[in-house]
N, C-alpha and C positions, 0 to 999 in steps of 0.2 A: 866396581868403582874405579874410575880412571885416576892414575897417579897425578898429583898436582903439578909435577914437573912438566908433564905434557901440556897442561893448560898454560903454564907460565911460558913455555917455549913458543906456543902458538901466538900469544899476544906480544911477547918480546920480539919475535921476528917481524911482526907487523909494525911495531913501533919503530924499529930500526929502518924499515922500508919507508915509512912516512917521512922520517927526517932526511933520509937519502933523497927521496923524491923532491922535497922542498929545496934542499941544497943544490941539487942537480938541475931541476927544471923550473923552479920558482923561487930563486934566492931573494927576489924583491918582495916576497910575501912575509918575510921575517917580521916586519913591522906590523903585520896584521894579526900576529899571534898573541895570545894571552900570556903575559910575563909570569903569571902564577904557574904555568904549565910548560916551562921551557926546558925542563930536564929531559934529556933524550932517553931516559929510562921509561918514560910514559908516552902516550900518544900526543901528537901535535893537536893543539886546541886553538881555534880562532877566537879573537875577541868577539863579544856578542854582536857588535854592529857590523862585523865582517863575516858572520856565520854563513852567508850565501856563497862565500868562496869555497865552501866544503862541497858544493854541488858541481859536478863536472859539466862544463858548458862547451859548446862548439867554439873553437877559437875564432871562427869566421861568422859567428851568429850575429844577426842584426838585432836591434833593440826589441822588436816585438817577439822574437824567438826567446830571448832571455827572459822577458817578462812572462811569456807563456809558460816556460819551464818552471820558473820560481813560483808561479801562481798555483801550481799543483799542491804545494804545501806552504801556505802563508806563514808568516813569522809567528803569528799567535798559535799556530798548530805545531810548532817545533817542539820536539822532546827536550828535556832538560839539557842533554848533552849532544844536541844536534850539531853543535860547533866542533865536536871532537871528531877526529878522523876515524875513530872506532864506531861512529854512528851508523846503525843499520838504516835509519830513516833517510839520512843523506845519501847513502849508497842506493837505496831503492828509488829515490827521486832522480838520481843521476842516470839510472838504467831505464826505468819505466817512464819517467817524465820525458826523457829525450826520445825514446821510441815513440811516444805519443805525439809530441809536437812535430816530429819529422815524418810521421805517417808510416811507421814500421811496426806498430803493435801487432798487425795481422800476421807478421812473420812468425810470431810465437805459436801460431796454430800448429806448426810442425814439431813443437817441443814435446819431448816425451818425459814422463815422470820416472822416478827411480825403479818402478815396476814394469816399465815399457809401455804404459798406456799413454793416451793423449793427455797432456797435463791440463789443458784448459777445456777439455771436453767440448760441449756444444756451445760454449760461450761465443758471442760475437765480439771479436777483438778490434773494436774501432775506437778512435779517440773520443767520439761522441758519447760513448757509453762507458767511459773509463774515468775514474777519479781516485784521489788518494785522501787518506784520513776521513773516510766517509763515516758519518755518525748514524748508528742504528738506534732508532727511537721506539722500538716495539717491545723492549724487554723490561720497561719500568725502572731503569737504572737512573739514579740521581745524576750520574755522569755517564752519558751514553757510550756504549762500545764504539771504538774508532777502528775501522779496518784500514790496514796499511795501504792496501790497494784493492780496488773493487770494480768488477765488471758487472753492470746492471743490465736488466732486460728480462726476457722470458726465461733465460737460464743464467744464473748468477754465480760469480766466483769471488771469494774473498781471499786475499793474500796476507799471510803473516810472515813478515820478513825479519830474519835474524842474521847476525853477522858474527860479532865477538861475544854475544851473550852465552852464558853457561847453562841456560835453561829456557824453556819456552814461555814461562811466566806463571808463577805461583799465585794462589789466591791471597791477596794482600790482607784480608781480614784475619788471617791466622797470625799476622805479625803486628796486629794492633795491641795496645796495652790491655791487660785483663781489666774488665770493668767497662770497657767501651761498649756501647749498645750493639755493635755488630761484630764484636770480637768472637773468634772461633778458635777452637783448639785443634783444628785439622781433622776432626771426626764428625761424621754425619750421624749424630745421635741426639736424642732428646735432652737428657741430662737436666730435667726440670724446666725445659723450654717448651713452648707451644709448638714450635717448628724445629726440625732437626738442623736446619740451616737458619741462621739469624736473619738472612736477607729477605725472605718472603714477608716477614712482619713489616717491612718497609716498602713493600710493593714490587720487589724485584722478582721477575718471573722465571729465572733459570730452571728451578726445579719443577715448574709447571710443565716445561717442555722436555726436560731430560729423558723421561721414560718413553717419549714418542720417538726419540732419535737414537737412544742408546739402550743397551740391555740392563742398565742400572735402574733400580726401582726407587721411587721417592717415598715409599711407605714402610721402609725397613732400615735398620741401622747399617751403616757402611763405615768400615774402619780400615784404613784411613778414608776420608771423604775423597771420592774419585776426582773431584774438582780441585782438590788441594794442590797437587803437583801439575795438573793438566788444565788449569783454569783458562789460560789464554786460548788454547786450541778449542776447548769445549765452548767457550763463549762465542768464538767465531763461527763454530758449527751451528750453534743455536741461532745466531744472527742470520745465517744463510738458510737454515731449515725452516724458520718461521717466515711465512709468506706475508706480503703487505696486508692481506685481509685477516691475519692472525692464525690462519690454518698452518699445518705443518706438512712439509713435503720431503720425501727422501730422494727425490729424483730431479728436482729442478735447480740444483746448484751444488757446489762443493767448496771446500776450503783447501788452500794450497800453503804448505810450509816451505819457505825458501831459506836455505842455510848455506854455510861455508863448509865444504867437505874437509877442510883442514882443522876445523874446530873440534876438539876432542869430545865436546858435549853432544855432538850430533853423529859421533861414531858409535859403534856397538858398545853398550854398557854405559854410555854417557847419559846425563839427565835428560837432555833434549831428545835423544833417540828413544829412550825408554818412555818418555811422555807421549811421543808420537805413536809408538807401538801400542801402548796401553789404551790410548784414546781410540785409535783406529780399530783395534780388536773388539772394543765395546760397542761400536756403531752397528746399528741394524743393517745399514748399507755401507760397508767399509770404504767403497770408492768415493764416499763423500769427503774423505781426507786423503790428500796426495802430497808428495814432497818432491823437491828437485833442488839441486845445488846451484849456487851462483856460477860455478864452473861450467855446468851444463848449459846455462843460458849464454855465457860468453862464448863458449865453443860454437853454439848454433849461430850466433851473430858473426863470428869470424868465418865460419864455413860458408856463409851466404854473403860475405863482404858487406854486411850491414853496418853503417856508421863506423868505418875503420878508425876515425879519430877517437871515438868513444871507447872502443875495445883497446886501443893503444894506451889511452889514459888509465883505463881500469887495470891494465897490466902494470903500468908504471907505479900507480898509487897503491893498489891493493894486492898486486901479484895474481890477479884473476885472468 
């Protein structure tokens, strides 16, 4: 387990960078910030009506380019803290949204994952088959899985984008109050229930597909539940593995985890790193899950002189 001091330093350094970025390059933005979050010990946070300022835009962009960029994630799809400079969603929109509207998504075809393989595989990296916050409606979820970034077509890729998060995403049902209909104790066991997981009783199909994609079985006790710590990755993989006709494929798509290599959670022994390793090792086809850092993405863009204004701003704001 990583020392909390490393986690604190990672975020503390970023927070100092944000405030320096604002004071040096955008002093006129001070009036756009939420006065409840003006302590320079924390991240800079925009007022809700100015949340779009958190997305990096081309200084010379014309109106239709700005509208096109911001339309990738409409306001009603913003995460709760989209307006915080710690937001991974705003970072993802800044990078992939700009590559899309300026016609440079295809340049990512040369990007390698952390194991040296082609990150996006056989996916067609065109603006026409790219979207963000894509809703997956095949899993019977009351609230459909939303993919941070998604390339659709014959071969599909789902992106899970992290930045300052300290984990990839736990199963929220283990944090509900005892007595809630879908409360879970983090164990995949019957314990007097009809199902080992409470969700199938409400039509959610995760465990219908898990044995087809993973080595985990759905007819025996598992402790802890393998979805407890790895929920977000597993859910994305199921979303990619289940085809539009309801069949399951191990070869027609994969999921990508994007992280900040400075974040202790995604270094060896960190929670994010461990969740990735555990999930990947359980896959029947491990290449269905790949990872890459934001640093590798920005290095590729700089090496190929792609959108220099974007990489300059990513360095100033985030140190990427």
